[in-house]
C-alpha positions in Angstrom: 15.8 -20.9 10.5 16.2 -18.3 7.8 14.3 -15.0 7.8 12.4 -13.8 4.7 15.2 -11.3 4.1 17.9 -14.0 4.2 15.9 -16.0 1.7 15.5 -13.0 -0.6 19.3 -12.4 -0.4 20.0 -16.0 -1.4 17.5 -15.9 -4.3 18.9 -12.6 -5.5 22.5 -13.9 -5.3 21.5 -16.9 -7.4 20.1 -14.8 -10.2 22.0 -14.0 -13.5 22.9 -10.3 -13.7 20.5 -9.7 -16.6 17.6 -10.9 -14.5 18.8 -9.2 -11.3 18.5 -5.8 -13.1 14.8 -6.5 -13.8 14.2 -7.6 -10.2 15.9 -4.5 -8.9 13.5 -2.3 -10.9 10.6 -4.2 -9.5 11.8 -3.8 -6.0 12.4 -0.1 -6.6 8.8 0.3 -7.9 7.5 -1.6 -4.8 9.5 0.6 -2.4 8.1 3.8 -4.1 4.6 2.5 -3.8 5.1 1.6 -0.1 6.6 5.0 0.6 3.8 6.8 -1.1 1.3 4.8 0.9 3.0 5.8 4.2 3.0 9.5 3.1 -0.8 9.4 2.5 -2.5 8.2 5.6 -6.0 6.8 5.3 -8.5 8.3 5.8 -7.2 11.7 4.8 -7.6 14.5 7.3 -10.5 16.1 5.4 -12.5 12.8 5.5 -15.8 13.3 7.3 -15.5 17.1 7.4 -18.7 17.5 5.4 -22.0 16.5 7.0 -24.0 13.9 5.2 -27.6 14.0 4.3 -30.3 11.9 5.9 -32.5 11.6 2.9 -35.2 8.9 2.6 -33.6 5.6 1.7 -30.2 6.5 3.1 -30.5 3.9 5.8 -30.4 6.5 8.5 -33.5 7.2 10.5 -34.7 10.8 10.0 -35.5 11.3 13.6 -32.2 10.3 14.6 
C-alpha cells in the first residue's frame, strides 16, 4: 500500500517540467503557511489577560 508521500512523488514525477515549477511554488507557499502557523500558537499568550465585563445581556449572571 502506498503512503500519501509515495503517491505525491509519483504524481510529481509524472508532471511536465513547466507544470512542476508551478506546483513547487504552491508547495513552498503551503510550507511557509504551515511554518507560520506553528510559530504562532493559538491562543496567544496574552489571550485572557484582561478581565471581561459582566454587563447586563452578556449572558453571565451578575451575582456570579
